[in-house]
C-alpha positions, 0 to 999 in steps of 0.5 A: 792148794786144794785139800786133796793135794794138800793131803797127798804132798802132806802123805808124800812129806811124810814118806820121804821123811820116814825114808830118811829115818829109816836110812838114818837108823840103818847108817848109825847101826852100820857105822856102830857094829860095822857090816860083818855081823850084817853080812855074816848072818845073810850068808847063813840062809840056805834053801831050806830056811828059804822054804821055811819062810815060804811055809811060814808066810803062806800060813800068814799070809792065807789067815791074814786074807781070811780076817780081812774077808771077815772083815769086809762081810761085816762091812756088807762088802763081798771079798771071796778069799781066793781073791783076798789072798791074791791081794794081800800078797801083792800088798805084802810085796809092796810094802816090803819093796816100797820105802814107809812099809805101809804103801802095799796096804794103801793099794790093797785099800784103794784097788778094793774101794773102787772095785766094790764101787764103795771107796770109804768102805774098802778103805775102812775094810783094810783099815779095821783089817790091819787095826786088828792085827795091831791090837792083837800084837799090842795086847799080846806084847803088853802081857809078854813084856810085862810077865817075862824078864826083858831090857824093856821091863828091867827099864821100866821098873828102873824108870817107874818112880820118875815116869808114872807121876808124868803119865799121870798128870798126862791123862788127867790133862786129856780127859779134861781137854776133852770133857770141855771140847764140845764136838761138832754134830758132824763129827759126832755122827761120823764118829758114830758111824765108824764106831758102829762099822768097827763093832758090827766087823771086828766084835760081832758074834759072827765075825769075832771067834774068826778074826781072834783067831786069825790075828792069833794064827797070824801072831804065831807065825810071826813069831815063829819066822823071828825064831826061825831067823835068830837061829839061821844068825847063830844064836843058841838063845831060847824060846823063852829068851826070844819071845820079848825080844821078837816082841819088840822087834815086831813093835818096831816094824808098825812105825811107818819110818823104813825102807821096805821094811828096814830101819827100825826093827834093825835098831831096836832088835840090836839095842834089846840082844845087846840089853839081854847080854846077847850082843847088837851084833847078834841082833843086828844080823837075826833082824837082817835074816828076818828082813829077807826071810819076810822078803822071801815070803811075800814073794808071790805077790810078784807073781800076782802083780806081774800076772794081773798085769800081763792079764790087763794087757791081753785084755787091752789087746783084745778090747782093741783088736774085737772092734768091728770094723764099720759097714760098707753101707753109705751114710745116709746123707751121703751122696753115692760113690760113681761106678759101674752099677749106680742104681739102688737096685742093679739090673743087666740095663744099667740106664737110668730108665728101666728097660723096654717094659718098664712099670711107672705104677705097680698093680695087677696091670703093668701097663701105663693105662690099665684095662680088659685088654693090654695095649702091646708096647710101643717099640720105644717110648716117646721123649716124654716118658709115654707111649703114643696111643693107639688109634682111636677106632681100636682104643678101648674105653677109658676106664 
């Protein structure tokens, strides 16, 4: 089996395993809490909540597309904002509609690379853009979880005396192994190139302010969507209480072990709400409402998907009908077809021989034998194709 086929098989296996893990998580949750909290939260969704979700989704999508265009510019790839917004909407819809939660981003990366003629840079622009968002979430999440009261902070304080030595030992082993390993020159050059591109795309003076601002707005939009879902599901907790729970839910959503985004998010949210004393059923309802609102926020991507498919179909049909018909001129090597006028130069006489006055040799004198005095044409040519000569006495001298 070739390397590309093996890689494709491994990716397909990971997608199936992730889908199976998401189904198992949802099954355990419904078995433990029942369908009441889930359905109760979904029944509370109304029109204003859907419109608010569309508005929040518009802000976050435009800012995410702006961040992507900045990263692409850092990689010397031109990506206007309007096409970036459309592609980002399509990727969000595919992420929510397909298993794994990342197939839309994969599609976005491949299509962008193919459209620019550089598949590697196109894929790296999407990877770096997503890495910028995840890095922002990680930094904010660590700051929130270490400074604000949360179930994770309480559990971390209890487990710190046991976990700290283990973590330090693992880090020491990793550092020792890395120092003793001799990297290959090709791998070293490849990593150096990737690091240089990452610095130029994310940390350059021209891109860093825009990427930081767009990432902050996107993260604020995700938190606002979670707070909206909590209010719709009936939770009366304050923003200070909900913020660490929202961070945990957002971190769980980064795991590719879901069914269209469903799975770990519901499990972590139910656990966090239960540990915070708000009820695991309430957490499940909030996560379910968040999933529906996020799906609605990405629905413009379905419009983009259908519109581009229809445009492609129209372009294909127009390209097919615009093909010119073959010219009626015969092939240079083909024989002339029989017909009433087989001559290349039609005229009133279809016979192969010209009319009663043929000029076999063009010139100023149409007679076959030019001279100062044209000879009257004979009524009929001789069988050999020549005209009879006049009597010698009256003939003109030869030229």
